[in-house]
N, C-alpha and C positions, 0 to 999 in steps of 0.2 A: 185346545191342544191337538185334537184329531185333525182339524183343518190344516194346522201348521204341518203336522206330520205328512198328511196326504200330499202336500205340495212338494215335499222333498223327494229326490230320487230314492227308490227302494233301498239301494245299496248304502245310502247315507243316513238312513233314519236312526239306526241304533247309535251311531257315533254322535249324531246331533242331539239326540235325547239325553245321552249320558253326559255330553258337554253341558247341556242345559242344567242338569242336576249337579254338575261339578264332580262327577265320579268317572271321568273318562280316562283316567290313568290306571293301569293295572297294578294292583297291590302285589308286593312280594309274596311268593308262595312258600309255605313251610309245611313240613310233614305234620299230619294231623292224627296219625295212628290208623290202625287197621279198621276198615269199614267206613272211613270218613273221606269224602272227596274234597278237593281244593275248590277255590273260587272260580265259578263260571257264570258270567252274566247272562240272563235270559234275553232272548230277542223280543223286541217290542211287538212284533206280529203275534207271537205266542201269548204275550200278556193280554193283548187286546182280544184274542180269540178266547182266552180264559174268562175274561169279563163278560163276553157275549154269551158263551155257552154254559157257564155255571148255572144261571147268570149271577153276577154279583151286583147288589144294589146298596143303597145307603143304609139299610137296616142290618146289613151283614157285619160280622166280625171276621176279617180276613187275616190269616196268619201264614206267613212264608217261613217254612222250616229250612234253615240254611240260607239266610237272606243276604249274605255278603255285604255289599255296599248299599243295599236298600233300593235297587232299581225297581223291583217288582212291587214292593210295598208302596213306594211313593207314586208309581204309575197307577196302581189300582185305586189309591185314595184320590188322586187327581181326576181319574176317569169316572169314578162312581160316588165319591163322598163317603164310602164305607169306612168304618173304623178299621184301621190296618196296622199291623205290627209285624216285626220280624224277629226271629230267634237265630242267633249266629254264635257258633262256638269260638270263633276267633275274635277276641275282644277289641283288637285294633280296627277290625272292619266294622263292628257294631258302633264303635265310638265315632268313626268317620261318618257312618250313615246318620247317626244322631246329630252330628255337627251340621251336615248338609241339610237335613230336615229342619233344623232350627233356623239356619240362615235363610231358608226358603219359606219359613213360617208355615210349615206343613204339620198338621196335627196327627202325626204318626209316632210310633214308638219302636225302639229296637232294644232287645234284651241280649246282652252278651252272656251266653250260657248254653247248656246242652239241651237239645230237644228231648232227651230222655228224662229230664227233670223240670222242664219249663212248664209254666202255667198255660194250659191249653183249654181249660174248661169252658170258656165263654165263646170259643170260635165256632163259626158255622161253615166256613170254607177254608180248607187247607191247600197250600201249594208247595210242591217239592220239585226242584230241578236237580235230580240225581245227587242229593246231598250225602247220602249214606248207602251202604250196601250191607249184606251179610247180617251178622247178629245185631248190629246197631239199627239197621232198618227194621228188623223183626221187633226189637224193643220199642221203637217209635210207633210201629203199627199197633202194638199192644196198647200203647198210650192212647192212640186215636180210637181204638175200639172202645176203650173205657168211656171216652166222650160220647161215642155213638150209642152206647148203652142208655144214655140219658136223653138223647135227641138226635134227629137226623143231621148228618153232616155231608158235605161234598168234599171229595179229595181230588185235586187236580195234579196230575203227575206228568212231568216233562222229562222224556228220556229215561223213564223208570217203569218197569213192568210189575204191576201189582195183581196180575191175573190169578196168582195162587192164593190171594187173600180172600177167604171164603165169605167174609161178611161185607164185601164190596161187590157191587154190580156195575160193570162198565156200560156206559151209554153207547149206543151206535154212533159212529162218527166216521167221517171221511179223512180225518187227520191222522197221519201215522206218527206224528211227533208229539202229540198231546193227547192224553187219555183223561177222561173225566168219569169219576166213579161216585155212585150214591151208596150210602150205608144202608145195609139191610140186616139188622141185628135181631130184631123181634118185632112182632106186631104187624099191622097193615103197612103197605107202602106209604111213604110220605106223599102228600099232594105235590104236583109239579111245581117247581120254583118258577117265578116270573119276575121280570123287572120291566116296568113301564118306562119307555124312553122315547124321545122324539124320533120320528121316522128319519129325519135328516142325519141325526147322530148315529143311528143304527147303520144307515147306508155308508157313512164315512168309516165307521168301525169295521164293517164287513170288507170294504176295500182294503184297508190296512191289514186286516187279519189274513186276507187271501194272497197279498203280494209279499213275497219273500225270495 
């Protein structure tokens, strides 16, 4: 998949990837209530950068909170083989994501429900692209802290400022559009995460992540 993306003009990669998944048409928007944002698909360069920098490997459990039509979940699974699922408050979007994943024979899952109530206990890496703000975001962060009380987690935030969250430590990065945080709840720091990948794969991924 990376080699295919690399051959495409940068400006065409997202449209081509969404067309490949069959999610290239924008769903109708509807009011979701205070603190909840509408559907916004993540860019493929941000997804690849997340995979590289988290890093995400086949032993991870990746959860996208506010997964929309499933672009991030399906991309992460295709790139890494990780167990991946999404949580989406709009049931029609979750249903469409499940349909496309089934048609593509991808072993991923989509729950139509609220991130405030979803099962998050098994996740190791969380992704959020500005799905909520205000009290809803605060409630979700309380849920994530409860997971972090039991094990280290990584939180990847796109377009979302989590600097005020005292149990997360942001990693140094040159990216202004993606922040990656490690949980620091108690005890010693977790050992550095690592994912062993072929050098050629990493080089392709770095090219795609840098070009936007």
